[in-house]
PDB file of the backbone (N, CA, C, O) and the ligand in Angstrom, with CONECT records:
HET     ZN  A 101       1
ATOM      1  N   MET A   1       0.825  -1.212   0.000  1.00  0.00           N
ATOM      2  CA  MET A   1       0.000   0.000   0.000  1.00  0.00           C
ATOM      3  C   MET A   1       0.858   1.260   0.000  1.00  0.00           C
ATOM      4  O   MET A   1       0.488   2.265  -0.607  1.00  0.00           O
ATOM      5  N   TRP A   2       2.021   1.209   0.690  1.00  0.00           N
ATOM      6  CA  TRP A   2       2.913   2.387   0.733  1.00  0.00           C
ATOM      7  C   TRP A   2       3.425   2.737  -0.655  1.00  0.00           C
ATOM      8  O   TRP A   2       3.701   3.896  -0.961  1.00  0.00           O
ATOM      9  N   LEU A   3       3.547   1.690  -1.502  1.00  0.00           N
ATOM     10  CA  LEU A   3       4.032   1.938  -2.865  1.00  0.00           C
ATOM     11  C   LEU A   3       3.026   2.791  -3.637  1.00  0.00           C
ATOM     12  O   LEU A   3       3.405   3.685  -4.394  1.00  0.00           O
ATOM     13  N   LEU A   4       1.739   2.501  -3.435  1.00  0.00           N
ATOM     14  CA  LEU A   4       0.686   3.284  -4.099  1.00  0.00           C
ATOM     15  C   LEU A   4       0.710   4.734  -3.611  1.00  0.00           C
ATOM     16  O   LEU A   4       0.561   5.668  -4.399  1.00  0.00           O
ATOM     17  N   LYS A   5       0.901   4.907  -2.297  1.00  0.00           N
ATOM     18  CA  LYS A   5       0.952   6.265  -1.737  1.00  0.00           C
ATOM     19  C   LYS A   5       2.122   7.046  -2.329  1.00  0.00           C
ATOM     20  O   LYS A   5       1.982   8.224  -2.656  1.00  0.00           O
ATOM     21  N   ILE A   6       3.267   6.395  -2.464  1.00  0.00           N
ATOM     22  CA  ILE A   6       4.447   7.066  -3.044  1.00  0.00           C
ATOM     23  C   ILE A   6       4.184   7.413  -4.504  1.00  0.00           C
ATOM     24  O   ILE A   6       4.553   8.490  -4.970  1.00  0.00           O
ATOM     25  N   ALA A   7       3.534   6.481  -5.230  1.00  0.00           N
ATOM     26  CA  ALA A   7       3.240   6.726  -6.643  1.00  0.00           C
ATOM     27  C   ALA A   7       2.308   7.928  -6.792  1.00  0.00           C
ATOM     28  O   ALA A   7       2.511   8.766  -7.671  1.00  0.00           O
ATOM     29  N   ILE A   8       1.289   8.015  -5.936  1.00  0.00           N
ATOM     30  CA  ILE A   8       0.351   9.143  -5.982  1.00  0.00           C
ATOM     31  C   ILE A   8       1.073  10.442  -5.626  1.00  0.00           C
ATOM     32  O   ILE A   8       0.838  11.479  -6.246  1.00  0.00           O
ATOM     33  N   LEU A   9       1.950  10.379  -4.627  1.00  0.00           N
ATOM     34  CA  LEU A   9       2.712  11.553  -4.201  1.00  0.00           C
ATOM     35  C   LEU A   9       3.609  12.050  -5.338  1.00  0.00           C
ATOM     36  O   LEU A   9       3.690  13.252  -5.592  1.00  0.00           O
ATOM     37  N   VAL A  10       4.276  11.123  -6.016  1.00  0.00           N
ATOM     38  CA  VAL A  10       5.170  11.490  -7.123  1.00  0.00           C
ATOM     39  C   VAL A  10       4.346  12.086  -8.264  1.00  0.00           C
ATOM     40  O   VAL A  10       4.755  13.072  -8.876  1.00  0.00           O
ATOM     41  N   ALA A  11       3.183  11.486  -8.553  1.00  0.00           N
ATOM     42  CA  ALA A  11       2.323  11.999  -9.625  1.00  0.00           C
ATOM     43  C   ALA A  11       1.861  13.417  -9.307  1.00  0.00           C
ATOM     44  O   ALA A  11       1.861  14.285 -10.179  1.00  0.00           O
ATOM     45  N   LEU A  12       1.468  13.649  -8.058  1.00  0.00           N
ATOM     46  CA  LEU A  12       1.044  14.994  -7.642  1.00  0.00           C
ATOM     47  C   LEU A  12       2.192  15.984  -7.773  1.00  0.00           C
ATOM     48  O   LEU A  12       1.999  17.111  -8.229  1.00  0.00           O
ATOM     49  N   LEU A  13       3.386  15.562  -7.372  1.00  0.00           N
ATOM     50  CA  LEU A  13       4.560  16.432  -7.457  1.00  0.00           C
ATOM     51  C   LEU A  13       4.834  16.813  -8.909  1.00  0.00           C
ATOM     52  O   LEU A  13       5.137  17.968  -9.207  1.00  0.00           O
ATOM     53  N   VAL A  14       4.726  15.839  -9.808  1.00  0.00           N
ATOM     54  CA  VAL A  14       4.959  16.100 -11.240  1.00  0.00           C
ATOM     55  C   VAL A  14       3.929  17.094 -11.765  1.00  0.00           C
ATOM     56  O   VAL A  14       4.273  18.017 -12.503  1.00  0.00           O
ATOM     57  N   ILE A  15       2.652  16.905 -11.380  1.00  0.00           N
ATOM     58  CA  ILE A  15       1.578  17.798 -11.847  1.00  0.00           C
ATOM     59  C   ILE A  15       1.814  19.224 -11.345  1.00  0.00           C
ATOM     60  O   ILE A  15       1.686  20.188 -12.100  1.00  0.00           O
ATOM     61  N   VAL A  16       2.163  19.343 -10.046  1.00  0.00           N
ATOM     62  CA  VAL A  16       2.397  20.672  -9.466  1.00  0.00           C
ATOM     63  C   VAL A  16       3.581  21.349 -10.144  1.00  0.00           C
ATOM     64  O   VAL A  16       3.531  22.544 -10.434  1.00  0.00           O
ATOM     65  N   ARG A  17       4.648  20.589 -10.396  1.00  0.00           N
ATOM     66  CA  ARG A  17       5.838  21.181 -11.042  1.00  0.00           C
ATOM     67  C   ARG A  17       5.525  21.606 -12.468  1.00  0.00           C
ATOM     68  O   ARG A  17       5.993  22.649 -12.923  1.00  0.00           O
ATOM     69  N   LYS A  18       4.733  20.801 -13.179  1.00  0.00           N
ATOM     70  CA  LYS A  18       4.350  21.154 -14.556  1.00  0.00           C
ATOM     71  C   LYS A  18       3.500  22.422 -14.563  1.00  0.00           C
ATOM     72  O   LYS A  18       3.693  23.304 -15.400  1.00  0.00           O
ATOM     73  N   ALA A  19       2.561  22.506 -13.625  1.00  0.00           N
ATOM     74  CA  ALA A  19       1.700  23.686 -13.541  1.00  0.00           C
ATOM     75  C   ALA A  19       2.529  24.923 -13.220  1.00  0.00           C
ATOM     76  O   ALA A  19       2.286  25.995 -13.775  1.00  0.00           O
ATOM     77  N   ALA A  20       3.511  24.781 -12.325  1.00  0.00           N
ATOM     78  CA  ALA A  20       4.368  25.907 -11.972  1.00  0.00           C
ATOM     79  C   ALA A  20       5.200  26.340 -13.178  1.00  0.00           C
ATOM     80  O   ALA A  20       5.385  27.535 -13.407  1.00  0.00           O
ATOM     81  N   ALA A  21       5.697  25.381 -13.942  1.00  0.00           N
ATOM     82  CA  ALA A  21       6.501  25.699 -15.121  1.00  0.00           C
ATOM     83  C   ALA A  21       5.649  26.395 -16.178  1.00  0.00           C
ATOM     84  O   ALA A  21       6.107  27.339 -16.822  1.00  0.00           O
ATOM     85  N   MET A  22       4.408  25.934 -16.359  1.00  0.00           N
ATOM     86  CA  MET A  22       3.506  26.558 -17.327  1.00  0.00           C
ATOM     87  C   MET A  22       3.175  27.985 -16.901  1.00  0.00           C
ATOM     88  O   MET A  22       3.138  28.898 -17.726  1.00  0.00           O
ATOM     89  N   HIS A  23       2.934  28.166 -15.595  1.00  0.00           N
ATOM     90  CA  HIS A  23       2.618  29.499 -15.075  1.00  0.00           C
ATOM     91  C   HIS A  23       3.793  30.441 -15.310  1.00  0.00           C
ATOM     92  O   HIS A  23       3.606  31.587 -15.717  1.00  0.00           O
ATOM     93  N   LYS A  24       5.014  29.949 -15.049  1.00  0.00           N
ATOM     94  CA  LYS A  24       6.218  30.766 -15.234  1.00  0.00           C
ATOM     95  C   LYS A  24       6.395  31.100 -16.718  1.00  0.00           C
ATOM     96  O   LYS A  24       6.706  32.239 -17.068  1.00  0.00           O
ATOM     97  N   ALA A  25       6.196  30.112 -17.582  1.00  0.00           N
ATOM     98  CA  ALA A  25       6.375  30.335 -19.016  1.00  0.00           C
ATOM     99  C   ALA A  25       5.367  31.350 -19.541  1.00  0.00           C
ATOM    100  O   ALA A  25       5.680  32.154 -20.419  1.00  0.00           O
ATOM    101  N   LYS A  26       4.142  31.306 -18.989  1.00  0.00           N
ATOM    102  CA  LYS A  26       3.094  32.214 -19.451  1.00  0.00           C
ATOM    103  C   LYS A  26       3.388  33.651 -19.038  1.00  0.00           C
ATOM    104  O   LYS A  26       3.050  34.587 -19.762  1.00  0.00           O
ATOM    105  N   ASN A  27       4.017  33.831 -17.877  1.00  0.00           N
ATOM    106  CA  ASN A  27       4.246  35.174 -17.361  1.00  0.00           C
ATOM    107  C   ASN A  27       5.605  35.748 -17.746  1.00  0.00           C
ATOM    108  O   ASN A  27       5.821  36.956 -17.657  1.00  0.00           O
ATOM    109  N   ASP A  28       6.523  34.876 -18.177  1.00  0.00           N
ATOM    110  CA  ASP A  28       7.834  35.370 -18.592  1.00  0.00           C
ATOM    111  C   ASP A  28       7.700  36.104 -19.919  1.00  0.00           C
ATOM    112  O   ASP A  28       6.947  35.672 -20.791  1.00  0.00           O
ATOM    113  N   PRO A  29       8.423  37.210 -20.083  1.00  0.00           N
ATOM    114  CA  PRO A  29       8.426  37.880 -21.377  1.00  0.00           C
ATOM    115  C   PRO A  29       9.131  37.009 -22.408  1.00  0.00           C
ATOM    116  O   PRO A  29      10.051  36.260 -22.075  1.00  0.00           O
ATOM    117  N   ILE A  30       8.692  37.112 -23.671  1.00  0.00           N
ATOM    118  CA  ILE A  30       9.309  36.327 -24.722  1.00  0.00           C
ATOM    119  C   ILE A  30      10.662  36.944 -25.052  1.00  0.00           C
ATOM    120  O   ILE A  30      10.751  38.137 -25.340  1.00  0.00           O
ATOM    121  N   ALA A  31      11.703  36.141 -25.011  1.00  0.00           N
ATOM    122  CA  ALA A  31      13.040  36.639 -25.323  1.00  0.00           C
ATOM    123  C   ALA A  31      13.154  36.885 -26.820  1.00  0.00           C
ATOM    124  O   ALA A  31      12.639  36.113 -27.628  1.00  0.00           O
ATOM    125  N   ASP A  32      13.832  37.966 -27.181  1.00  0.00           N
ATOM    126  CA  ASP A  32      13.987  38.302 -28.589  1.00  0.00           C
ATOM    127  C   ASP A  32      15.391  38.013 -29.098  1.00  0.00           C
ATOM    128  O   ASP A  32      15.715  38.349 -30.237  1.00  0.00           O
ATOM    129  N   ASP A  33      16.234  37.392 -28.265  1.00  0.00           N
ATOM    130  CA  ASP A  33      17.606  37.138 -28.689  1.00  0.00           C
ATOM    131  C   ASP A  33      17.861  35.659 -28.957  1.00  0.00           C
ATOM    132  O   ASP A  33      18.962  35.272 -29.349  1.00  0.00           O
ATOM    133  N   ARG A  34      16.824  34.826 -28.740  1.00  0.00           N
ATOM    134  CA  ARG A  34      16.970  33.395 -28.994  1.00  0.00           C
ATOM    135  C   ARG A  34      15.680  32.860 -29.578  1.00  0.00           C
ATOM    136  O   ARG A  34      14.593  33.301 -29.206  1.00  0.00           O
ATOM    137  N   CYS A  35      15.797  31.898 -30.506  1.00  0.00           N
ATOM    138  CA  CYS A  35      14.629  31.274 -31.099  1.00  0.00           C
ATOM    139  C   CYS A  35      13.936  30.412 -30.050  1.00  0.00           C
ATOM    140  O   CYS A  35      14.576  29.574 -29.414  1.00  0.00           O
ATOM    141  N   VAL A  36      12.623  30.614 -29.863  1.00  0.00           N
ATOM    142  CA  VAL A  36      11.914  29.809 -28.872  1.00  0.00           C
ATOM    143  C   VAL A  36      11.676  28.400 -29.395  1.00  0.00           C
ATOM    144  O   VAL A  36      11.370  27.495 -28.618  1.00  0.00           O
ATOM    145  N   SER A  37      11.814  28.204 -30.702  1.00  0.00           N
ATOM    146  CA  SER A  37      11.584  26.892 -31.277  1.00  0.00           C
ATOM    147  C   SER A  37      12.814  26.000 -31.163  1.00  0.00           C
ATOM    148  O   SER A  37      12.705  24.852 -30.732  1.00  0.00           O
ATOM    149  N   CYS A  38      13.990  26.516 -31.546  1.00  0.00           N
ATOM    150  CA  CYS A  38      15.191  25.668 -31.563  1.00  0.00           C
ATOM    151  C   CYS A  38      16.324  26.223 -30.709  1.00  0.00           C
ATOM    152  O   CYS A  38      17.393  25.617 -30.643  1.00  0.00           O
ATOM    153  N   ASP A  39      16.108  27.384 -30.043  1.00  0.00           N
ATOM    154  CA  ASP A  39      17.081  27.977 -29.132  1.00  0.00           C
ATOM    155  C   ASP A  39      18.324  28.496 -29.855  1.00  0.00           C
ATOM    156  O   ASP A  39      19.358  28.711 -29.223  1.00  0.00           O
ATOM    157  N   SER A  40      18.236  28.698 -31.161  1.00  0.00           N
ATOM    158  CA  SER A  40      19.363  29.240 -31.903  1.00  0.00           C
ATOM    159  C   SER A  40      19.436  30.753 -31.710  1.00  0.00           C
ATOM    160  O   SER A  40      18.410  31.413 -31.543  1.00  0.00           O
ATOM    161  N   ALA A  41      20.644  31.295 -31.732  1.00  0.00           N
ATOM    162  CA  ALA A  41      20.829  32.747 -31.633  1.00  0.00           C
ATOM    163  C   ALA A  41      21.037  33.358 -33.013  1.00  0.00           C
ATOM    164  O   ALA A  41      21.281  34.560 -33.123  1.00  0.00           O
ATOM    165  N   ASP A  42      20.944  32.552 -34.065  1.00  0.00           N
ATOM    166  CA  ASP A  42      21.144  33.026 -35.438  1.00  0.00           C
ATOM    167  C   ASP A  42      19.814  33.558 -35.965  1.00  0.00           C
ATOM    168  O   ASP A  42      19.087  32.870 -36.681  1.00  0.00           O
ATOM    169  N   LEU A  43      19.514  34.821 -35.585  1.00  0.00           N
ATOM    170  CA  LEU A  43      18.207  35.393 -35.890  1.00  0.00           C
ATOM    171  C   LEU A  43      18.330  36.587 -36.815  1.00  0.00           C
ATOM    172  O   LEU A  43      19.277  37.368 -36.723  1.00  0.00           O
ATOM    173  N   GLU A  44      17.354  36.719 -37.713  1.00  0.00           N
ATOM    174  CA  GLU A  44      17.248  37.924 -38.535  1.00  0.00           C
ATOM    175  C   GLU A  44      16.131  38.768 -37.942  1.00  0.00           C
ATOM    176  O   GLU A  44      14.979  38.336 -37.905  1.00  0.00           O
ATOM    177  N   MET A  45      16.463  39.970 -37.478  1.00  0.00           N
ATOM    178  CA  MET A  45      15.458  40.807 -36.832  1.00  0.00           C
ATOM    179  C   MET A  45      14.539  41.421 -37.882  1.00  0.00           C
ATOM    180  O   MET A  45      15.009  42.090 -38.803  1.00  0.00           O
ATOM    181  N   LEU A  46      13.228  41.198 -37.749  1.00  0.00           N
ATOM    182  CA  LEU A  46      12.239  41.756 -38.674  1.00  0.00           C
ATOM    183  C   LEU A  46      11.833  43.152 -38.206  1.00  0.00           C
ATOM    184  O   LEU A  46      11.755  44.087 -39.002  1.00  0.00           O
ATOM    185  N   THR A  47      11.575  43.279 -36.903  1.00  0.00           N
ATOM    186  CA  THR A  47      11.351  44.576 -36.270  1.00  0.00           C
ATOM    187  C   THR A  47      12.152  44.559 -34.976  1.00  0.00           C
ATOM    188  O   THR A  47      12.940  43.641 -34.747  1.00  0.00           O
ATOM    189  N   ALA A  48      11.957  45.566 -34.127  1.00  0.00           N
ATOM    190  CA  ALA A  48      12.705  45.615 -32.870  1.00  0.00           C
ATOM    191  C   ALA A  48      12.355  44.437 -31.966  1.00  0.00           C
ATOM    192  O   ALA A  48      13.172  44.038 -31.136  1.00  0.00           O
ATOM    193  N   ALA A  49      11.160  43.877 -32.111  1.00  0.00           N
ATOM    194  CA  ALA A  49      10.733  42.819 -31.201  1.00  0.00           C
ATOM    195  C   ALA A  49      10.189  41.607 -31.949  1.00  0.00           C
ATOM    196  O   ALA A  49       9.360  40.870 -31.415  1.00  0.00           O
ATOM    197  N   ALA A  50      10.646  41.396 -33.176  1.00  0.00           N
ATOM    198  CA  ALA A  50      10.217  40.220 -33.935  1.00  0.00           C
ATOM    199  C   ALA A  50      11.398  39.721 -34.755  1.00  0.00           C
ATOM    200  O   ALA A  50      12.194  40.513 -35.260  1.00  0.00           O
ATOM    201  N   TYR A  51      11.504  38.423 -34.883  1.00  0.00           N
ATOM    202  CA  TYR A  51      12.647  37.853 -35.589  1.00  0.00           C
ATOM    203  C   TYR A  51      12.229  36.668 -36.447  1.00  0.00           C
ATOM    204  O   TYR A  51      11.161  36.084 -36.261  1.00  0.00           O
ATOM    205  N   ARG A  52      13.103  36.328 -37.394  1.00  0.00           N
ATOM    206  CA  ARG A  52      12.972  35.079 -38.141  1.00  0.00           C
ATOM    207  C   ARG A  52      14.233  34.288 -37.861  1.00  0.00           C
ATOM    208  O   ARG A  52      15.339  34.807 -38.010  1.00  0.00           O
ATOM    209  N   CYS A  53      14.077  33.044 -37.459  1.00  0.00           N
ATOM    210  CA  CYS A  53      15.220  32.197 -37.135  1.00  0.00           C
ATOM    211  C   CYS A  53      15.845  31.694 -38.431  1.00  0.00           C
ATOM    212  O   CYS A  53      15.157  31.139 -39.288  1.00  0.00           O
ATOM    213  N   ASN A  54      17.161  31.893 -38.568  1.00  0.00           N
ATOM    214  CA  ASN A  54      17.856  31.418 -39.757  1.00  0.00           C
ATOM    215  C   ASN A  54      18.126  29.920 -39.688  1.00  0.00           C
ATOM    216  O   ASN A  54      18.423  29.294 -40.705  1.00  0.00           O
ATOM    217  N   ALA A  55      18.024  29.347 -38.501  1.00  0.00           N
ATOM    218  CA  ALA A  55      18.310  27.925 -38.337  1.00  0.00           C
ATOM    219  C   ALA A  55      17.093  27.062 -38.685  1.00  0.00           C
ATOM    220  O   ALA A  55      17.228  26.034 -39.349  1.00  0.00           O
ATOM    221  N   CYS A  56      15.893  27.486 -38.232  1.00  0.00           N
ATOM    222  CA  CYS A  56      14.720  26.635 -38.438  1.00  0.00           C
ATOM    223  C   CYS A  56      13.587  27.348 -39.169  1.00  0.00           C
ATOM    224  O   CYS A  56      12.600  26.712 -39.537  1.00  0.00           O
ATOM    225  N   GLY A  57      13.711  28.677 -39.389  1.00  0.00           N
ATOM    226  CA  GLY A  57      12.684  29.404 -40.127  1.00  0.00           C
ATOM    227  C   GLY A  57      11.536  29.907 -39.269  1.00  0.00           C
ATOM    228  O   GLY A  57      10.621  30.546 -39.788  1.00  0.00           O
ATOM    229  N   TYR A  58      11.561  29.635 -37.975  1.00  0.00           N
ATOM    230  CA  TYR A  58      10.489  30.070 -37.089  1.00  0.00           C
ATOM    231  C   TYR A  58      10.470  31.589 -36.988  1.00  0.00           C
ATOM    232  O   TYR A  58      11.524  32.217 -36.886  1.00  0.00           O
ATOM    233  N   GLU A  59       9.283  32.184 -37.017  1.00  0.00           N
ATOM    234  CA  GLU A  59       9.139  33.621 -36.813  1.00  0.00           C
ATOM    235  C   GLU A  59       8.468  33.859 -35.482  1.00  0.00           C
ATOM    236  O   GLU A  59       7.410  33.295 -35.203  1.00  0.00           O
ATOM    237  N   GLY A  60       9.079  34.697 -34.652  1.00  0.00           N
ATOM    238  CA  GLY A  60       8.518  34.936 -33.330  1.00  0.00           C
ATOM    239  C   GLY A  60       9.066  36.212 -32.739  1.00  0.00           C
ATOM    240  O   GLY A  60       9.504  37.120 -33.446  1.00  0.00           O
ATOM    241  N   GLY A  61       9.029  36.254 -31.403  1.00  0.00           N
ATOM    242  CA  GLY A  61       9.478  37.444 -30.699  1.00  0.00           C
ATOM    243  C   GLY A  61       8.319  38.083 -29.978  1.00  0.00           C
ATOM    244  O   GLY A  61       7.162  37.816 -30.303  1.00  0.00           O
ATOM    245  N   SER A  62       8.612  38.935 -28.991  1.00  0.00           N
ATOM    246  CA  SER A  62       7.560  39.537 -28.180  1.00  0.00           C
ATOM    247  C   SER A  62       6.670  40.451 -29.002  1.00  0.00           C
ATOM    248  O   SER A  62       5.516  40.668 -28.632  1.00  0.00           O
ATOM    249  N   GLY A  63       7.167  40.994 -30.106  1.00  0.00           N
ATOM    250  CA  GLY A  63       6.362  41.903 -30.927  1.00  0.00           C
ATOM    251  C   GLY A  63       5.471  41.175 -31.910  1.00  0.00           C
ATOM    252  O   GLY A  63       4.584  41.793 -32.498  1.00  0.00           O
ATOM    253  N   ARG A  64       5.677  39.869 -32.111  1.00  0.00           N
ATOM    254  CA  ARG A  64       4.896  39.133 -33.089  1.00  0.00           C
ATOM    255  C   ARG A  64       3.443  38.982 -32.667  1.00  0.00           C
ATOM    256  O   ARG A  64       2.556  38.906 -33.517  1.00  0.00           O
ATOM    257  N   LYS A  65       3.189  38.938 -31.360  1.00  0.00           N
ATOM    258  CA  LYS A  65       1.829  38.702 -30.897  1.00  0.00           C
ATOM    259  C   LYS A  65       0.947  39.935 -31.071  1.00  0.00           C
ATOM    260  O   LYS A  65      -0.276  39.840 -30.975  1.00  0.00           O
ATOM    261  N   VAL A  66       1.558  41.092 -31.325  1.00  0.00           N
ATOM    262  CA  VAL A  66       0.797  42.330 -31.481  1.00  0.00           C
ATOM    263  C   VAL A  66       0.035  42.321 -32.803  1.00  0.00           C
ATOM    264  O   VAL A  66      -1.088  42.820 -32.874  1.00  0.00           O
ATOM    265  N   THR A  67       0.632  41.762 -33.842  1.00  0.00           N
ATOM    266  CA  THR A  67       0.000  41.752 -35.158  1.00  0.00           C
ATOM    267  C   THR A  67      -0.422  40.325 -35.514  1.00  0.00           C
ATOM    268  O   THR A  67       0.402  39.522 -35.952  1.00  0.00           O
ATOM    269  N   PRO A  68      -1.710  40.010 -35.325  1.00  0.00           N
ATOM    270  CA  PRO A  68      -2.177  38.678 -35.686  1.00  0.00           C
ATOM    271  C   PRO A  68      -2.162  38.490 -37.196  1.00  0.00           C
ATOM    272  O   PRO A  68      -2.311  39.447 -37.955  1.00  0.00           O
ATOM    273  N   LYS A  69      -1.980  37.238 -37.621  1.00  0.00           N
ATOM    274  CA  LYS A  69      -1.971  36.963 -39.048  1.00  0.00           C
ATOM    275  C   LYS A  69      -3.359  37.225 -39.628  1.00  0.00           C
ATOM    276  O   LYS A  69      -4.349  36.781 -39.045  1.00  0.00           O
ATOM    277  N   PRO A  70      -3.466  37.929 -40.751  1.00  0.00           N
ATOM    278  CA  PRO A  70      -4.767  38.248 -41.334  1.00  0.00           C
ATOM    279  C   PRO A  70      -5.532  36.984 -41.738  1.00  0.00           C
ATOM    280  O   PRO A  70      -6.763  36.976 -41.713  1.00  0.00           O
ATOM    281  N   SER A  71      -4.831  35.939 -42.102  1.00  0.00           N
ATOM    282  CA  SER A  71      -5.526  34.720 -42.527  1.00  0.00           C
ATOM    283  C   SER A  71      -6.289  34.102 -41.360  1.00  0.00           C
ATOM    284  O   SER A  71      -7.353  33.513 -41.552  1.00  0.00           O
ATOM    285  N   ALA A  72      -5.741  34.237 -40.141  1.00  0.00           N
ATOM    286  CA  ALA A  72      -6.400  33.650 -38.974  1.00  0.00           C
ATOM    287  C   ALA A  72      -7.722  34.361 -38.696  1.00  0.00           C
ATOM    288  O   ALA A  72      -8.728  33.704 -38.430  1.00  0.00           O
ATOM    289  N   SER A  73      -7.735  35.694 -38.754  1.00  0.00           N
ATOM    290  CA  SER A  73      -8.967  36.426 -38.462  1.00  0.00           C
ATOM    291  C   SER A  73      -9.986  36.214 -39.583  1.00  0.00           C
ATOM    292  O   SER A  73     -11.194  36.205 -39.344  1.00  0.00           O
ATOM    293  N   ARG A  74      -9.484  36.043 -40.808  1.00  0.00           N
ATOM    294  CA  ARG A  74     -10.407  35.785 -41.916  1.00  0.00           C
ATOM    295  C   ARG A  74     -11.107  34.439 -41.705  1.00  0.00           C
ATOM    296  O   ARG A  74     -12.297  34.296 -41.985  1.00  0.00           O
ATOM    297  N   LEU A  75     -10.350  33.457 -41.208  1.00  0.00           N
ATOM    298  CA  LEU A  75     -10.945  32.143 -40.951  1.00  0.00           C
ATOM    299  C   LEU A  75     -11.990  32.221 -39.850  1.00  0.00           C
ATOM    300  O   LEU A  75     -13.031  31.568 -39.921  1.00  0.00           O
ATOM    301  N   LEU A  76     -11.699  33.041 -38.812  1.00  0.00           N
ATOM    302  CA  LEU A  76     -12.612  33.148 -37.681  1.00  0.00           C
ATOM    303  C   LEU A  76     -13.913  33.836 -38.086  1.00  0.00           C
ATOM    304  O   LEU A  76     -14.979  33.500 -37.569  1.00  0.00           O
ATOM    305  N   ASN A  77     -13.830  34.802 -39.013  1.00  0.00           N
ATOM    306  CA  ASN A  77     -15.013  35.561 -39.404  1.00  0.00           C
ATOM    307  C   ASN A  77     -15.757  34.939 -40.585  1.00  0.00           C
ATOM    308  O   ASN A  77     -16.833  35.410 -40.954  1.00  0.00           O
ATOM    309  N   ALA A  78     -15.202  33.899 -41.170  1.00  0.00           N
ATOM    310  CA  ALA A  78     -15.840  33.268 -42.324  1.00  0.00           C
ATOM    311  C   ALA A  78     -17.110  32.540 -41.888  1.00  0.00           C
ATOM    312  O   ALA A  78     -17.134  31.945 -40.811  1.00  0.00           O
ATOM    313  N   PRO A  79     -18.161  32.574 -42.702  1.00  0.00           N
ATOM    314  CA  PRO A  79     -19.383  31.858 -42.353  1.00  0.00           C
ATOM    315  C   PRO A  79     -19.129  30.351 -42.406  1.00  0.00           C
ATOM    316  O   PRO A  79     -18.291  29.886 -43.180  1.00  0.00           O
ATOM    317  N   PRO A  80     -19.852  29.590 -41.583  1.00  0.00           N
ATOM    318  CA  PRO A  80     -19.637  28.135 -41.590  1.00  0.00           C
ATOM    319  C   PRO A  80     -20.104  27.540 -42.916  1.00  0.00           C
ATOM    320  O   PRO A  80     -21.080  28.011 -43.500  1.00  0.00           O
ATOM    321  N   PRO A  81     -19.412  26.512 -43.387  1.00  0.00           N
ATOM    322  CA  PRO A  81     -19.812  25.898 -44.659  1.00  0.00           C
ATOM    323  C   PRO A  81     -21.172  25.213 -44.532  1.00  0.00           C
ATOM    324  O   PRO A  81     -21.505  24.677 -43.475  1.00  0.00           O
ATOM    325  N   ALA A  82     -21.946  25.231 -45.600  1.00  0.00           N
ATOM    326  CA  ALA A  82     -23.267  24.612 -45.575  1.00  0.00           C
ATOM    327  C   ALA A  82     -23.124  23.088 -45.499  1.00  0.00           C
ATOM    328  O   ALA A  82     -22.422  22.481 -46.308  1.00  0.00           O
ATOM    329  N   GLY A  83     -23.777  22.500 -44.548  1.00  0.00           N
ATOM    330  CA  GLY A  83     -23.682  21.054 -44.363  1.00  0.00           C
ATOM    331  C   GLY A  83     -24.853  20.351 -45.019  1.00  0.00           C
ATOM    332  O   GLY A  83     -25.765  21.004 -45.525  1.00  0.00           O
ATOM    333  N   PRO A  84     -24.838  19.022 -45.016  1.00  0.00           N
ATOM    334  CA  PRO A  84     -25.935  18.248 -45.636  1.00  0.00           C
ATOM    335  C   PRO A  84     -27.250  18.368 -44.858  1.00  0.00           C
ATOM    336  O   PRO A  84     -28.320  18.079 -45.395  1.00  0.00           O
ATOM    337  N   GLU A  85     -27.166  18.807 -43.557  1.00  0.00           N
ATOM    338  CA  GLU A  85     -28.378  18.890 -42.746  1.00  0.00           C
ATOM    339  C   GLU A  85     -29.170  20.154 -43.032  1.00  0.00           C
ATOM    340  O   GLU A  85     -30.238  20.348 -42.451  1.00  0.00           O
ATOM    341  N   SER A  86     -28.661  21.052 -43.943  1.00  0.00           N
ATOM    342  CA  SER A  86     -29.333  22.326 -44.201  1.00  0.00           C
ATOM    343  C   SER A  86     -30.651  22.131 -44.962  1.00  0.00           C
ATOM    344  O   SER A  86     -31.466  23.053 -44.982  1.00  0.00           O
ATOM    345  N   GLY A  87     -30.888  20.998 -45.574  1.00  0.00           N
ATOM    346  CA  GLY A  87     -32.098  20.762 -46.351  1.00  0.00           C
ATOM    347  C   GLY A  87     -33.291  20.391 -45.488  1.00  0.00           C
ATOM    348  O   GLY A  87     -34.390  20.200 -46.010  1.00  0.00           O
ATOM    349  N   GLU A  88     -33.099  20.283 -44.176  1.00  0.00           N
ATOM    350  CA  GLU A  88     -34.187  19.841 -43.305  1.00  0.00           C
ATOM    351  C   GLU A  88     -35.212  20.922 -43.019  1.00  0.00           C
ATOM    352  O   GLU A  88     -36.180  20.679 -42.298  1.00  0.00           O
TER     353      GLU A  88
HETATM  354 ZN    ZN A 101      14.851  28.345 -34.688  1.00  0.00          ZN2+
END
């Protein structure tokens, strides 16, 4: 029975640590000197707070979240496609 208690304790510890790490990641500012995807410092600065990674092609940075991609908002505002149930 003690083995089960230890297993539950370890599982709880893992969950708490993961939640703490997620909370920290959410509140930390996005670094603009390293790629968040591959951690490379080989970046081409697009603006003062946005970059394109030369190693993996990822585009990011703290300034990237300010300008959402137009395609995403177009998808959100698009009417839903007509389904087969529309004839009812
Ligand atoms: Zn990268």
